[in-house]
TISEZA-467543 format. One line per 10 residues: number of its first residue (from 0); their letters; for each residue x, y, z of C-alpha. Coordinates in steps of 0.2 Angstrom, whole numbers, plus 5000, padded with zeros to 4 digits. Layout:
<nodes>
NUM> a> X:Y:Z | ...
</nodes>
This chain:
<nodes>
0> xxxxxxxxxx> 5000:5000:4999 | 5007:5017:4995 | 5008:5030:5009 | 5005:5048:5008 | 5023:5052:5006 | 5026:5040:4993 | 5011:5047:4983 | 5017:5065:4987 | 5035:5060:4979 | 5026:5051:4964
10> xxxxxxxxxx> 5013:5066:4960 | 5027:5078:4961 | 5039:5069:4950 | 5023:5068:4937 | 5022:5087:4937 | 5039:5090:4933 | 5042:5092:4914 | 5055:5083:4906 | 5063:5095:4897 | 5078:5104:4905
20> xxxxxxxxxx> 5074:5095:4922 | 5087:5090:4936 | 5085:5083:4952 | 5097:5086:4966 | 5097:5073:4980 | 5106:5074:4997 | 5107:5055:5005 | 5121:5047:5015 | 5112:5031:5013 | 5118:5016:5003
30> xxxxxxxxxx> 5100:5013:4999 | 5100:5029:4988 | 5116:5026:4982 | 5112:5009:4974 | 5097:5016:4965 | 5107:5030:4958 | 5118:5017:4952 | 5105:5013:4939 | 5103:5030:4932 | 5117:5042:4926
40> xxxxxxxxxx> 5121:5055:4939 | 5136:5067:4944 | 5141:5075:4959 | 5136:5092:4964 | 5148:5097:4976 | 5150:5088:4992 | 5133:5085:4997 | 5121:5083:4980 | 5119:5069:4967 | 5111:5076:4950
50> xxxxxxxxxx> 5100:5066:4941 | 5093:5072:4924 | 5074:5070:4924 | 5068:5059:4909 | 5056:5046:4907 | 5067:5032:4911 | 5075:5040:4928 | 5057:5045:4933 | 5051:5026:4931 | 5065:5020:4941
60> xxxxxxxxxx> 5061:5033:4954 | 5043:5028:4955 | 5048:5010:4956 | 5059:5013:4970 | 5047:5022:4978 | 5033:5011:4978 | 5043:4994:4981 | 5059:5001:4991 | 5052:5017:5000 | 5067:5026:4994
70> xxxxxxxxxx> 5060:5043:4998 | 5063:5038:5017 | 5082:5039:5015 | 5083:5056:5007 | 5088:5071:5017 | 5082:5082:5004 | 5079:5084:4986 | 5079:5099:4974 | 5070:5101:4957 | 5077:5113:4945
80> xxxxxxxxxx> 5071:5117:4927 | 5087:5125:4919 | 5095:5135:4933 | 5077:5139:4941 | 5072:5129:4957 | 5055:5123:4956 | 5053:5111:4971 | 5062:5108:4986 | 5057:5091:4997 | 5063:5087:5015
90> xxxxxxxxxx> 5064:5073:5027 | 5061:5058:5018 | 5048:5068:5007 | 5036:5071:5021 | 5033:5088:5015 | 5039:5100:5001 | 5039:5117:4994 | 5036:5124:4977 | 5043:5139:4969 | 5028:5153:4969
100> xxxxxxxxxx> 5030:5154:4949 | 5028:5135:4947 | 5009:5133:4942 | 5002:5119:4952 | 4985:5111:4947 | 4971:5115:4960 | 4966:5097:4965 | 4986:5093:4968 | 4988:5110:4978 | 4971:5108:4989
110> xxxxxxxxxx> 4975:5089:4993 | 4993:5091:4998 | 4991:5108:5007 | 4977:5100:5018 | 4990:5086:5023 | 5001:5099:5027 | 5013:5092:5015 | 5015:5106:5001 | 5018:5124:5003 | 5021:5137:4990
120> xxxx> 5036:5149:4993 | 5033:5167:4995 | 5051:5171:4992 | 5056:5161:4977
</nodes>
């Protein structure tokens, strides 16, 4: 059974267009590193791993979320489109913040703000 944090992460990944999207992950856990080995990634400084978001990588993420609860091992996650940050997720994807400029579907925003999982930044 999929829990709210898993569904939130899956729904978030499905909102992000593939063109020029990058996911930056911070996690010291071996479970995350083994998943990243299935994708091409690069180091971004000392703390983050960078993954290009494409159909294949999104499907790997969704599989790993559903069957292995990979989101629990992530300290933080950032999604960028080009050089623009559009999302930050925290503490195993228990909650996250979207850019004020990223257009969220009303049903998504309503569902996840009521669950205190989704916020919209006033600053970025």
